Structure formats: C-alpha cells, structure tokens
C-alpha positions in Angstrom: 0.2 0.0 -0.5 0.9 3.6 -1.1 -0.5 6.9 -0.9 -1.4 8.5 -4.5 -1.5 12.2 -4.6 -4.5 12.4 -6.9 -6.4 10.0 -9.4 -4.0 11.1 -11.9 -1.1 9.0 -10.3 -3.9 6.2 -10.1 -4.8 6.2 -13.6 -1.1 6.4 -14.8 0.1 3.3 -12.7 -2.8 1.5 -13.7 -2.2 2.3 -17.5 1.6 0.8 -16.7 0.1 -2.6 -14.7 -2.6 -2.8 -17.9 0.5 -3.2 -20.3 2.4 -5.9 -21.7 1.6 -9.5 -22.7 -0.3 -10.6 -19.5 -1.8 -7.3 -18.3 -2.6 -7.2 -15.0 -5.6 -5.2 -14.9 -7.7 -3.9 -17.8 -9.6 -0.8 -18.8 -13.7 -1.1 -18.6 -16.1 0.5 -21.0 -17.5 3.3 -19.8 -21.2 2.7 -18.6 -23.8 5.3 -19.5 -23.8 8.1 -17.5 -20.8 7.0 -15.4 -17.7 9.6 -15.6 -14.9 7.8 -13.5 -12.7 5.3 -15.3 -13.2 1.8 -14.0 -10.5 -1.4 -14.3 -10.8 -4.9 -13.5 -7.7 -7.1 -12.1 -6.4 -10.3 -14.0 -4.7 -12.2 -11.4 -7.1 -15.0 -11.5 -7.5 -17.1 -14.5 -11.4 -16.8 -13.9 -11.2 -13.0 -14.0 -8.7 -13.3 -17.0 -11.4 -15.7 -19.0 -14.2 -13.8 -18.5 -14.6 -10.8 -20.7 -14.3 -7.8 -19.2 -16.5 -5.7 -21.3 -19.3 -8.0 -20.6 -20.9 -6.6 -17.2 -24.9 -7.8 -17.3 -27.2 -4.9 -16.8 -29.8 -5.4 -14.1 -32.4 -7.0 -15.4 -36.0 -5.7 -15.3 -36.9 -8.9 -13.5 -34.7 -8.2 -10.8 -36.6 -4.8 -9.8 -38.6 -4.8 -6.6 -42.1 -6.8 -6.8 -44.2 -4.0 -6.7 -42.5 -2.0 -9.0 -42.6 -4.9 -11.8 -46.7 -5.8 -10.7 -47.4 -2.1 -11.2 -46.1 -2.3 -14.4 -47.5 -5.3 -15.4 -50.8 -4.2 -14.1 -50.6 -0.9 -15.7 -49.8 -2.8 -19.1 -52.5 -5.2 -19.2 -55.1 -2.0 -18.3 -53.8 -0.4 -21.2 -54.3 -3.5 -23.3 -57.8 -3.1 -22.3 -58.6 0.1 -22.6 -56.9 0.0 -26.6 -59.5 -2.6 -27.0 -62.3 -1.2 -25.7 -61.5 2.0 -27.9 -60.9 -0.1 -31.0 -64.6 -1.6 -30.2 -66.2 1.8 -29.9 -64.5 3.6 -33.1 -65.6 0.5 -35.2 -68.8 0.7 -33.6 -69.1 4.7 -34.1 -67.7 4.2 -38.2 -70.8 1.6 -39.1 -72.9 4.6 -38.4 -71.8 6.1 -41.1 -71.7 2.8 -43.6 
C-alpha cells in the first residue's frame, strides 16, 4: 500500500499495469452516465477468462416486485382500454357506412 497524490497518478500506475503480454489490469468500457474510469484486475484465471466488457445489465426481472407488478398491471389495463376504444371506434364508423 502506498499513498497517491491524486487520481492522475492512480490512472498512470494502472495504465502501466495494463501494458505487456500479461496485463495485471484491464480498463472496463464506460457505462452510460459514468464519469470515472473503471478497471478490473486480471490476477486470477477466472477473471482473465471472463470478458471484462461483458458487464451484465440489471434485468427488469430483478426490479422490486411491487414496481414490476405495477408495470404489468398498467400494461394489462392499457391493452384493455385500447381494445375497448377499437371496438367503440368500429361501432362509430359503422354508423356512417
């Protein structure tokens, strides 16, 4: 462990660690809305085998159940309303045929 004077020095050291045939760190691709650069260590074989740019996004199914249930209910309601509007419009149109 050693103190760094700032993030520039840390990034410089990480850049050096990422060079060569067997880099010790790899720079991860930026995520939307992310400012800071992120690195992953390549010290273990498991990390080296995994593609560092394949960071899984949080799937919607992992959303809190109440929010997911509310969205599903809203979609069902909107589909029912759309179906009802289609029927009413078809009946209205038949009046003028």
